Each structure stands twice: as C-alpha cells, then as structure tokens.
PABA-861469 format. One record per residue (C-alpha): x, y, z. Coordinates in pm, 1 decimal. Example, Ala and Ser with C-alpha at 12.3 -4.5 7.8 and 13.67 -1.06 7.14 Angstrom:
! residues 2
+----------+----------+----------+
|       c1 |       c2 |       c3 |
+----------+----------+----------+
|   1230.0 |   -450.0 |    780.0 |
|   1367.0 |   -106.0 |    714.0 |
+----------+----------+----------+
***
This chain:
! residues 288
+----------+----------+----------+
|       c1 |       c2 |       c3 |
+----------+----------+----------+
|  15320.1 |  14794.1 |  14738.7 |
|  14987.7 |  14797.9 |  14603.1 |
|  14873.1 |  14596.9 |  14363.1 |
|  14565.6 |  14637.9 |  14152.7 |
|  14426.6 |  14377.3 |  13883.9 |
|  14112.7 |  14464.7 |  13657.6 |
|  14059.1 |  14114.5 |  13464.6 |
|  13826.0 |  14077.6 |  13131.5 |
|  13788.9 |  13781.0 |  12944.2 |
|  14040.6 |  13877.3 |  12647.0 |
|  14297.6 |  14098.5 |  12867.8 |
|  14382.2 |  14198.8 |  13215.1 |
|  14533.5 |  14507.7 |  13310.8 |
|  14785.1 |  14526.7 |  13609.5 |
|  14915.3 |  14789.2 |  13832.0 |
|  15176.0 |  14807.9 |  14118.1 |
|  15184.1 |  15120.7 |  14316.4 |
|  15525.9 |  15108.0 |  14500.4 |
|  15614.4 |  15244.3 |  14841.1 |
|  15790.6 |  15529.4 |  14661.2 |
|  15475.3 |  15598.3 |  14498.8 |
|  15665.6 |  15491.0 |  14168.5 |
|  15375.0 |  15319.8 |  13947.7 |
|  15434.1 |  15011.8 |  13679.7 |
|  15169.0 |  14873.3 |  13444.3 |
|  15152.5 |  14586.4 |  13242.2 |
|  14903.3 |  14355.1 |  13071.6 |
|  14874.3 |  14010.7 |  13060.7 |
|  14606.5 |  13715.7 |  12930.9 |
|  14287.1 |  13761.9 |  13057.0 |
|  14168.0 |  13544.3 |  13328.5 |
|  13823.6 |  13328.9 |  13322.3 |
|  13902.4 |  13272.3 |  13725.3 |
|  13606.9 |  13017.1 |  13681.0 |
|  13708.1 |  12778.3 |  13463.2 |
|  14098.1 |  12828.2 |  13465.4 |
|  14306.9 |  12542.2 |  13592.2 |
|  14553.9 |  12640.5 |  13852.4 |
|  14840.1 |  12626.2 |  13647.0 |
|  14743.8 |  12828.7 |  13407.0 |
|  14645.7 |  13120.5 |  13656.6 |
|  14984.5 |  13089.3 |  13798.9 |
|  15159.9 |  13116.9 |  13482.5 |
|  14968.5 |  13437.7 |  13436.1 |
|  15067.2 |  13568.8 |  13781.1 |
|  15368.8 |  13502.6 |  13755.6 |
|  15440.8 |  13700.0 |  13440.8 |
|  15250.6 |  13999.7 |  13598.1 |
|  15436.7 |  13958.8 |  13907.4 |
|  15790.7 |  13939.2 |  13777.5 |
|  15763.7 |  14272.6 |  13551.8 |
|  15526.2 |  14474.4 |  13816.4 |
|  15785.4 |  14356.1 |  14163.1 |
|  16095.7 |  14266.9 |  13983.7 |
|  16244.4 |  14350.5 |  14339.8 |
|  16013.8 |  14194.0 |  14512.4 |
|  15935.0 |  14407.3 |  14729.2 |
|  15609.1 |  14320.4 |  15000.3 |
|  15271.2 |  14362.2 |  14874.0 |
|  15056.1 |  14492.9 |  15142.9 |
|  14723.9 |  14515.9 |  14937.8 |
|  14593.4 |  14357.8 |  14634.4 |
|  14260.7 |  14415.6 |  14478.6 |
|  14120.6 |  14192.5 |  14162.2 |
|  13835.5 |  14274.1 |  13998.8 |
|  13647.5 |  14047.8 |  13710.5 |
|  13306.1 |  14044.3 |  13541.7 |
|  13128.3 |  13763.6 |  13756.0 |
|  13327.4 |  13847.8 |  14081.6 |
|  13023.4 |  13833.8 |  14270.4 |
|  13080.2 |  13822.3 |  14668.8 |
|  12836.9 |  13760.0 |  14921.0 |
|  12807.2 |  13961.7 |  15293.5 |
|  13068.6 |  13905.8 |  15525.1 |
|  13253.2 |  13683.3 |  15245.5 |
|  13624.7 |  13711.8 |  15210.8 |
|  13713.2 |  13530.7 |  14894.2 |
|  13422.8 |  13427.4 |  14670.4 |
|  13373.6 |  13062.1 |  14583.7 |
|  13453.5 |  13153.6 |  14179.3 |
|  13789.0 |  13312.6 |  14338.1 |
|  13911.0 |  13007.6 |  14539.6 |
|  14168.7 |  12838.6 |  14279.1 |
|  14281.9 |  13232.8 |  14235.6 |
|  14318.0 |  13281.9 |  14595.9 |
|  14563.5 |  12985.7 |  14632.4 |
|  14764.1 |  13083.9 |  14361.9 |
|  14775.4 |  13443.8 |  14429.4 |
|  14889.3 |  13363.2 |  14805.6 |
|  15224.5 |  13243.9 |  14654.4 |
|  15283.0 |  13553.0 |  14525.4 |
|  15204.1 |  13825.1 |  14828.3 |
|  15110.2 |  13576.3 |  15100.1 |
|  15079.9 |  13876.3 |  15352.2 |
|  14883.5 |  14038.1 |  15166.8 |
|  14524.5 |  14226.1 |  15220.6 |
|  14339.8 |  14039.1 |  14921.7 |
|  14032.0 |  14220.0 |  14774.7 |
|  13800.2 |  14053.9 |  14516.5 |
|  13523.2 |  14239.2 |  14352.5 |
|  13296.8 |  14307.2 |  14046.5 |
|  13401.8 |  14487.7 |  13729.4 |
|  13066.6 |  14741.0 |  13831.3 |
|  13281.7 |  14804.2 |  14145.5 |
|  13569.7 |  14902.5 |  13988.7 |
|  13405.1 |  15136.6 |  13752.0 |
|  13225.5 |  15272.3 |  14026.3 |
|  13521.8 |  15339.4 |  14200.9 |
|  13696.8 |  15477.5 |  13881.8 |
|  13474.8 |  15751.9 |  13801.6 |
|  13319.8 |  15820.4 |  14113.1 |
|  13640.7 |  15812.3 |  14346.3 |
|  13497.2 |  15827.2 |  14719.2 |
|  13205.1 |  16054.0 |  14636.3 |
|  12859.0 |  15912.7 |  14554.1 |
|  12783.0 |  15937.9 |  14196.0 |
|  12596.2 |  15697.1 |  13936.6 |
|  12839.5 |  15480.5 |  13753.2 |
|  12799.3 |  15290.5 |  13417.3 |
|  12965.5 |  14990.4 |  13192.2 |
|  12951.4 |  15021.0 |  12834.6 |
|  13161.5 |  14796.0 |  12651.8 |
|  13049.1 |  14460.4 |  12433.6 |
|  12772.0 |  14443.2 |  12768.6 |
|  12642.4 |  14713.7 |  13010.0 |
|  12564.5 |  14741.1 |  13323.6 |
|  12494.9 |  15067.3 |  13577.1 |
|  12469.5 |  15111.9 |  13922.4 |
|  12414.5 |  15385.5 |  14231.1 |
|  12746.2 |  15442.5 |  14456.6 |
|  12731.8 |  15586.5 |  14796.5 |
|  13076.8 |  15635.8 |  14807.0 |
|  13150.8 |  15330.0 |  14977.3 |
|  12962.1 |  15038.8 |  14837.1 |
|  12717.5 |  15003.3 |  14535.7 |
|  12380.8 |  15026.8 |  14718.0 |
|  12152.2 |  15005.9 |  14370.6 |
|  12199.0 |  14803.0 |  14045.9 |
|  11954.4 |  14773.7 |  13745.7 |
|  12064.1 |  14454.2 |  13653.3 |
|  12233.3 |  14425.1 |  13327.1 |
|  12044.1 |  14082.3 |  13215.8 |
|  12296.2 |  14007.9 |  12923.0 |
|  12299.5 |  14026.8 |  12557.8 |
|  11954.8 |  13828.7 |  12518.1 |
|  11749.7 |  14013.1 |  12758.3 |
|  11921.9 |  14309.3 |  12820.9 |
|  12296.4 |  14505.1 |  12744.0 |
|  12164.0 |  14836.8 |  12603.8 |
|  12365.1 |  15064.7 |  12509.6 |
|  12661.4 |  14804.1 |  12458.9 |
|  12833.0 |  14699.2 |  12145.3 |
|  12693.0 |  14292.6 |  12141.0 |
|  12326.3 |  14512.0 |  12173.3 |
|  12367.9 |  14734.8 |  11859.8 |
|  12509.8 |  14422.9 |  11668.7 |
|  12214.7 |  14214.7 |  11790.2 |
|  11961.8 |  14504.0 |  11643.8 |
|  12143.8 |  14485.1 |  11330.2 |
|  12150.1 |  14172.0 |  11283.6 |
|  11770.7 |  14123.8 |  11407.1 |
|  11701.8 |  14370.7 |  11049.0 |
|  11949.2 |  14211.0 |  10838.4 |
|  11807.1 |  13867.8 |  10881.3 |
|  11476.0 |  13997.6 |  10819.5 |
|  11569.4 |  14169.3 |  10512.3 |
|  11510.2 |  14514.7 |  10707.8 |
|  11833.1 |  14681.1 |  10672.7 |
|  11820.7 |  14943.5 |  10377.9 |
|  12052.6 |  14927.9 |  10048.6 |
|  12358.4 |  14980.6 |   9981.3 |
|  12384.4 |  14904.4 |  10355.7 |
|  12225.6 |  14555.3 |  10328.0 |
|  12444.9 |  14445.8 |  10036.6 |
|  12803.0 |  14603.5 |  10182.1 |
|  12755.9 |  14386.7 |  10512.3 |
|  12644.9 |  14035.1 |  10334.7 |
|  12935.8 |  14119.7 |  10101.5 |
|  13207.0 |  14169.0 |  10369.4 |
|  13058.3 |  13897.7 |  10615.3 |
|  12994.2 |  13536.7 |  10627.2 |
|  12658.9 |  13603.9 |  10733.7 |
|  12405.2 |  13337.7 |  10570.7 |
|  12154.7 |  13231.2 |  10812.1 |
|  12260.7 |  12948.7 |  10931.2 |
|  12610.6 |  13068.9 |  11019.9 |
|  12440.8 |  13295.8 |  11212.6 |
|  12222.3 |  13109.8 |  11370.7 |
|  12519.8 |  12876.8 |  11498.2 |
|  12768.6 |  13169.3 |  11601.4 |
|  12486.1 |  13278.5 |  11847.1 |
|  12261.4 |  13004.6 |  11976.6 |
|  12586.7 |  12733.9 |  11988.9 |
|  12871.2 |  12896.0 |  12021.1 |
|  13089.8 |  12991.9 |  12361.2 |
|  13117.8 |  13338.2 |  12332.0 |
|  12748.9 |  13461.9 |  12081.4 |
|  12827.8 |  13854.9 |  12264.5 |
|  13144.0 |  13937.5 |  12168.4 |
|  13061.5 |  13704.3 |  11766.9 |
|  12745.8 |  14011.0 |  11799.4 |
|  12980.5 |  14312.5 |  11940.6 |
|  13249.6 |  14229.5 |  11651.6 |
|  13002.9 |  14394.3 |  11396.4 |
|  13007.9 |  14741.8 |  11593.4 |
|  13273.9 |  14895.4 |  11473.0 |
|  13149.2 |  14806.3 |  11094.1 |
|  12812.7 |  14953.9 |  11156.8 |
|  12922.3 |  15265.6 |  11339.8 |
|  13150.7 |  15350.3 |  11051.2 |
|  12812.8 |  15447.3 |  10864.8 |
|  12656.8 |  15613.2 |  11153.8 |
|  12707.4 |  15963.1 |  10965.6 |
|  12602.6 |  15806.0 |  10599.5 |
|  12310.3 |  15608.6 |  10664.5 |
|  11966.4 |  15765.6 |  10852.3 |
|  11889.9 |  15399.0 |  10912.1 |
|  12198.4 |  15343.4 |  11115.1 |
|  12207.3 |  15658.9 |  11312.2 |
|  11863.4 |  15590.5 |  11412.5 |
|  11942.9 |  15226.4 |  11539.8 |
|  12312.6 |  15355.5 |  11720.1 |
|  12084.0 |  15625.7 |  11876.6 |
|  11800.7 |  15397.3 |  11954.9 |
|  12055.4 |  15185.1 |  12176.2 |
|  12176.8 |  15454.8 |  12347.6 |
|  11800.2 |  15576.3 |  12452.7 |
|  11707.6 |  15254.6 |  12546.1 |
|  12021.4 |  15262.6 |  12784.7 |
|  11902.8 |  15587.8 |  12914.6 |
|  11552.5 |  15480.0 |  12939.6 |
|  11569.3 |  15142.2 |  13104.0 |
|  11884.7 |  15177.0 |  13296.9 |
|  11999.7 |  15531.1 |  13372.0 |
|  11652.6 |  15648.9 |  13420.6 |
|  11633.5 |  15455.3 |  13782.2 |
|  11919.4 |  15678.1 |  13901.3 |
|  11859.3 |  16005.7 |  14055.2 |
|  11974.8 |  16208.2 |  13739.4 |
|  11875.0 |  16511.4 |  13871.9 |
|  12131.9 |  16520.2 |  14189.0 |
|  12446.0 |  16278.9 |  14056.5 |
|  12653.1 |  16277.3 |  13757.0 |
|  12705.9 |  15964.5 |  13567.1 |
|  13076.6 |  15831.8 |  13481.3 |
|  13121.5 |  15574.8 |  13211.7 |
|  13352.2 |  15302.4 |  13170.1 |
|  13439.1 |  15095.8 |  12883.8 |
|  13567.6 |  15133.5 |  12530.8 |
|  13242.8 |  15108.4 |  12327.6 |
|  13095.2 |  15426.1 |  12550.1 |
|  13460.3 |  15653.7 |  12547.8 |
|  13504.8 |  15600.6 |  12159.2 |
|  13178.9 |  15665.6 |  12091.9 |
|  13096.0 |  15971.5 |  12371.9 |
|  12994.2 |  16217.3 |  12126.9 |
|  12716.8 |  16046.6 |  12005.9 |
|  12592.9 |  15947.5 |  12372.6 |
|  12647.3 |  16266.0 |  12486.3 |
|  12419.4 |  16398.0 |  12215.6 |
|  12140.8 |  16136.8 |  12270.0 |
|  12163.7 |  16169.6 |  12676.0 |
|  12176.8 |  16548.9 |  12684.9 |
|  11754.1 |  16534.2 |  12613.7 |
|  11712.9 |  16336.6 |  12936.9 |
|  11956.5 |  16558.6 |  13104.9 |
|  12194.7 |  16369.0 |  13202.2 |
|  12504.4 |  16549.3 |  13353.1 |
|  12847.9 |  16336.6 |  13291.0 |
|  13148.3 |  16307.5 |  13579.2 |
|  13395.7 |  16125.3 |  13362.0 |
|  13379.3 |  15897.0 |  13051.7 |
|  13747.7 |  15652.9 |  13056.9 |
|  13793.3 |  15335.3 |  12844.7 |
|  13944.5 |  15182.9 |  13114.4 |
|  13938.7 |  15193.9 |  13539.9 |
|  14266.7 |  15130.5 |  13562.7 |
|  14416.9 |  15495.2 |  13665.1 |
|  14044.8 |  15571.0 |  13835.0 |
|  14136.4 |  15294.9 |  14039.8 |
|  14497.5 |  15381.8 |  14091.0 |
|  14361.1 |  15737.5 |  14279.4 |
|  14102.0 |  15556.3 |  14477.9 |
|  14334.7 |  15309.4 |  14654.1 |
|  14609.7 |  15578.0 |  14714.2 |
|  14350.9 |  15830.4 |  14891.2 |
|  14397.6 |  16052.2 |  14585.2 |
|  13989.6 |  16128.2 |  14469.0 |
+----------+----------+----------+
***
C-alpha cells in the first residue's frame, strides 16, 4: 500500500493506494508539525490510518507533503519532521517514508514525470521549474508581506491598504465597512499582532471577487494581482517552451480571470487544479 499525505494548516488530504489498485481517501485536521505536540499528531494519524487501512495491509511507501517541509540535500528526515517521523513509524514501521514540500507536491501533480513550470495559487503563492525529477529553479514567494503575488492574501492586502487610505470608491467602500469590522485599530491588530495575518487578509478575497464584474476598480485590482504574479514570478521561467500548471483553490476558482490576464503574456497552461492529491496518485503509481 502507498499512502500519500498533503497537509496544510487547516486540513490534511490523505489517499491510500492498495496493492490491488483500490483507492481510499480521507480528510483530517491540518498538521503544523513544527509546533504540534506528538500526542496530537498521533491522534490524527490514528484517525487517518484506521479509515484508510482497516485491514492492516502493509504500507510500503508513504509520501508526506507540507508547506515549510524543507529537506536539505542528503537529508532523510528534516528537522521539522522528527516528531512526525517517530509517530509515522508506529503506523507504518517498514515503509519508505518521504518528506517533501508543498511546492514539490504541486510540481509532481501537474507535471508528472515531465519538465514544466508549476505554481501554487492559494492564500499565498509560489512557483518553480521542475525538470521531471527535481525542482531546479524557484522564484521565492517571500510571504504575504514581501510577495505572494497572485494569491488571495495579496488581493486582500491590496484592497485593505486602499480601504484604510480612503481609495476604495463608493458604493464598495461603504458596503465593505458595513459588512465587516474593519476600523483602523481592528485591522492593525489582526495584521500585525495576530497569529495568522495571511489567513485574515485572504478571507476578504471572496467578497472582493464577488464584485469583479460590477466595479471597474475591483476588476483592475484583481487583474493587477495576477499580472504581478506573472511579471514578478512566472516571467522568470522559460514560458516559451514549457507550460504552466496551477495548483490551489484560489487559482482554480478564478482561472477564467487568470487565463484572460495570462493570454497577453503568452502563457500556455497544462492543468489548473484545486488540490494536488489526484495528480500525486498518478505520479506515485507511474501513470503520468
């Protein structure tokens, strides 16, 4: 049996491929393995393995992908995954366990074993060139303060900055102020003092996007966010010879807008998908 895990802050997607080819999937809570105590990790693993492998089939491979899972060359278990690895071994002691980044998950999912450009467009953003085996180039995301162009949090940040400076036109300005608690001190507290400022800013993105076809200001803001991603990140790859695959709910649900903006830059797309799990199953079973 092969186990594939793609873990985020809020949820974890699990997939098991049995020896006979049967596929089982389950979702659990997210795992921030850098700070989560061992007993909490164990509880999530126990829930997932019980659902995925009730018959106790031997697990031969496990692939764990997560944001921030930086693996140094020659390193088997990254420092951030030491506690996770100890707990994983309790459920699949004989498995060959791989730990890898969410960016590698995206690349393998949309590129398979072929070279191409892969990008993540979710709350944040990231991108890379994948040669079919490894990531050989990565234009750094730089996070929501210095980067994350094209992502949901960046859109929220651009809008919020304009809102606080009185640059959002009516009636959008009043509608926003009426619907949300966005007085100056509340916003500053959530952006500069909270544990999840990127998540906070990203939560405004659906409200903003709902006005894309109704307000020229919003339309320009949304398109500028995607243009910035193309110009500051994607343009540094060989767009002429390689297609771009996108992974992430923000890119997936706004792909019509993104495709329209990207057309002017000659971007060719392979796939645009919401989550990487299905592509990872194909990759690890050598179907693509």
